[in-house]
C-alpha positions, -999 to 999 in steps of 0.1 A, spaced: 1 2 1 14 30 -8 22 58 21 3 84 20 22 117 21 3 131 59 -1 115 87 -23 146 99 -37 175 81 -51 199 104 -82 222 100 -87 251 119 -99 293 118 -72 316 119 -80 330 151 -69 299 166 -36 298 146 -11 308 171 -22 273 189 -25 250 156 9 265 146 32 257 182 7 223 176 23 216 141 59 226 151 62 197 179 44 170 160 69 183 131 97 179 155 88 145 160 95 136 128 56 135 118 45 142 81 16 175 88 -4 195 64 -6 229 76 -19 255 53 12 278 58 39 257 46 19 246 16 6 281 3 33 280 -24 14 246 -39 -21 258 -40 -12 287 -66 -28 279 -99 -50 248 -80 -87 244 -81 -97 249 -45 -122 227 -36 -107 195 -57 -75 200 -39 -89 203 -6 -108 166 -17 -75 156 -25 -58 166 2 -79 156 32 -94 123 20 -69 110 -6 -35 121 12 -37 123 47 -42 94 71 -62 114 97 -78 150 103 -77 172 130 -106 197 133 -100 227 157 -133 238 161 -147 270 176 -173 299 173 -145 314 143 -145 282 128 -180 277 120 -187 311 107 -162 308 81 -173 294 44 -136 280 43 -133 260 70 -172 248 73 -165 232 34 -134 221 49 -156 201 77 -183 187 53 -155 173 33 -134 156 68 -173 150 78 -180 132 48 -153 104 53 -157 92 89 -188 75 76 -158 48 60 -123 53 79 -122 44 119 -98 69 136 -100 92 106 -114 123 121 -100 140 158 -118 170 171 -106 199 195 -128 223 207 -118 254 219 -154 264 232 -185 257 232 -191 251 192 -213 228 174 -212 220 138 -241 200 114 -233 166 112 -216 156 139 -225 135 163 -229 149 199 -219 117 217 -186 123 195 -158 122 218 -135 154 218 -108 170 234 -105 204 244 -84 236 256 -95 235 290 -79 195 289 -45 204 268 -42 244 273 -7 236 260 -8 230 223 23 207 224 9 184 253 -21 180 228 -1 176 202 23 147 223 -13 131 226 -17 128 189 16 114 181 10 86 209 -20 75 194 -5 75 158 17 52 174 -7 32 191 12 37 221 -18 53 239 -31 32 268 -63 19 261 -73 6 300 -48 9 328 -29 -26 323 8 -27 340 18 -44 312 14 -13 288 34 10 311 59 -13 322 65 -19 283 60 15 266 83 32 294 114 5 288 109 8 249 114 47 257 139 46 278 158 25 249 156 49 222 171 76 245 199 55 258 201 41 219 203 76 210 233 90 230 248 56 226 253 66 184 258 102 189 287 98 213 298 64 208 292 53 238 279 10 240 248 -3 253 242 -31 271 207 -45 280 196 -75 297 158 -80 306 140 -103 326 108 -110 338 97 -77 350 125 -65 352 151 -46 327 189 -38 333 209 -12 311 241 -1 309 257 27 289 296 21 286 323 40 275 349 18 268 355 1 301 341 30 315 301 23 330 285 61 326 252 49 338 229 24 353 191 23 344 169 -4 360 135 -4 363 108 -31 373 73 -35 372 49 -28 404 31 -61 408 -4 -60 416 -6 -23 407 -6 1 381 28 12 381 68 10 375 93 15 399 126 35 382 164 38 395 190 53 375 225 68 387 259 74 375 291 52 376 291 14 384 285 21 422 253 0 436 245 30 452 254 67 446 240 101 466 233 111 427 207 83 419 175 92 404 145 72 421 113 71 410 76 54 410 56 58 376 18 52 381 -7 62 353 -43 79 362 -72 62 336 -96 91 347 -76 118 335 -50 98 315 -24 112 332 12 100 342 19 108 374 58 106 382 70 102 423 107 107 420 142 122 435 163 135 409 192 166 398 176 188 385 171 217 406 133 225 399 125 188 406 95 184 426 85 152 443 53 148 425 51 157 384 24 152 363 26 144 327 -8 144 300 11 121 279 40 95 278 64 114 256 61 144 281 74 120 307 101 107 288 116 138 277 117 145 310 134 115 320 155 122 291 169 158 309 176 134 340 200 112 319 218 142 299 227 156 332 239 122 351 261 120 315 274 161 315 260 158 275 235 177 253 207 160 234 
């Protein structure tokens, strides 16, 4: 099957451009292909608009996100875009996602359709991380221990592999039942050790990281990661190196949590991303 040109296409009113622009930038920083009209203006010159919009939203995009507002429904072009996208939701599952800035409604949208809102995601980067996880199939569909453990393990391995490749380090891993041991070395010198364990009977993961080869260190990082199903939030209870670190942090996505742990690893290794 031919790969679609865009993984995500956005439809929005210009009044919400500042939010959408940051949302798009975040997805693009995660190497996602996004249709954003500001980036495609030159390609639209000389084209028949309605034909191009049909092509972009229905043929070239894996999914579409409607950023709805009262301003959105007042504009002929955005109303037309919503009609195009809504017409396809009858035939494609997980094709359309709705984000609301206010209590707007549009004709043809099922009132029981589950949507996100600016009240849930006040920061566009948080919503972008959420959509990224959905597109990658990594959003928790339940509160299973296995999901959290495996997703966090995969994320940490990717982070350490990146540093190993960038700085010519060697990454060693040892996967055991409900436990993961990772060791980053430069030659014979151990730079960082990471241990993860699944909290059996609980929705959580224990995490321990420290620089060097010693089994205990004053500069060690210790944490417990849990996932809250009602609000889809990741909670990190921890002790770390960063000065602004607080005992309990909340993240709306796994990507945001891993970004924070990446910063801890940078601090321990004394390197930059």
